Steps between C-alpha positions, in 0.01 A plus 500: 500500500778743590655457155169555321421817692850638441480422128160670469609820672829497308301573183451851637769562762846397612441244775688409814469157657584468869562162661708347774701295251614577147378163376143622553525786251790419264289319240238775486759776476676325213176427313381860522835646394535249216156603375603865482364617832693621801516308825734486794507261793607590852544282805281632778310377803183697570502389863834681545464878474872552443493252212201675346661843543810378319291354218317828440826692506621270223177555304544877523852469359405255225185685388559866590263638237194298600232531765323201651189413301398176669613285791387140545540306823489131422692351792333241723591288801359264760342254257557170679166328572483314831255425782492811716651348815788357297602825330862599550500858639771581247246456221291775660809719520562443129144605418531813712840586353412471134129580487489776760843640575628462145196663344502776763862582413439478125194723516675763709784505249289516184200717591690832518653422160161412352345817640783701350418353158128584500532818295721349230403132469299400190289277725419533870807390697407164647582275792366151427502238774477127433270320741356151513190305595635521855468880488126463555453136606681332787490138390571212737873433546594832336494715815842662464457570131156653553623712790767663285287535190205654689734751661661589168156561350408724795817703456434537128141606557598768748768626262252502211263723694780739588675519164209470257402866553863589425476334159686179584311184411542228763343167407490154656472185289364177646659216306265207558660194344820341373702717262669367187879490506802273535423415863148382420556315172483167681164585659290316245198439721408863571123539461479145372748571222253730322639710215600840639441366850801699620518878493708623208789713629467713186132554580592631844755732339233641270269558796778682686565716195128575476496609864797728439340665198159562656381860489495664840125551470455122526764345725456135596610422854486123474472227239478125540645275232422131465455236226148456367483154663640598840275435801451807717 
């Protein structure tokens, strides 16, 4: 999904991919640059404010003539299903770190830059947050994941209400299903193996682009995306 979203936005802007390890972004960066776009990858950990500060300093040096048009927070943690009384407390810490602390840091870093771009951006500067089924439904054995995802959604909603009137579009996307990609190729039984039973990563990218390009007279706060055969 990350690669698809980066490729879609790279049709209009230079893109920056942030990840803890270079292996996560190297393929996407190469593909975009080989196709004639511009992409850079930077190692960064959103849960570490110093790491994030250093990453944005690098971005400012690498792209001095650009303002921030869109920021997408796609990181997730704490997804390790288990009976509640058997959950390792460290799994909860992971969910808090990535879903709450990481997004908090990322939003504080990007929102001033997005607000600064309101007057010059061709589309409303956008902060798009990737959620999950667990953002609105605490399923059995997914307590830690739901806790982090619910909190991330709450943060995003509060931010949306504060920054919408400033011209910054903040949107939350509930991804309800298995997404296509290398990690899920072996999942042949999703939705009974129905054609298009997984969510196309390219489809998500198009939805994110649509959110970014919405006119400010009709902002969407939240979308939910699922295959036509998904139970919900």
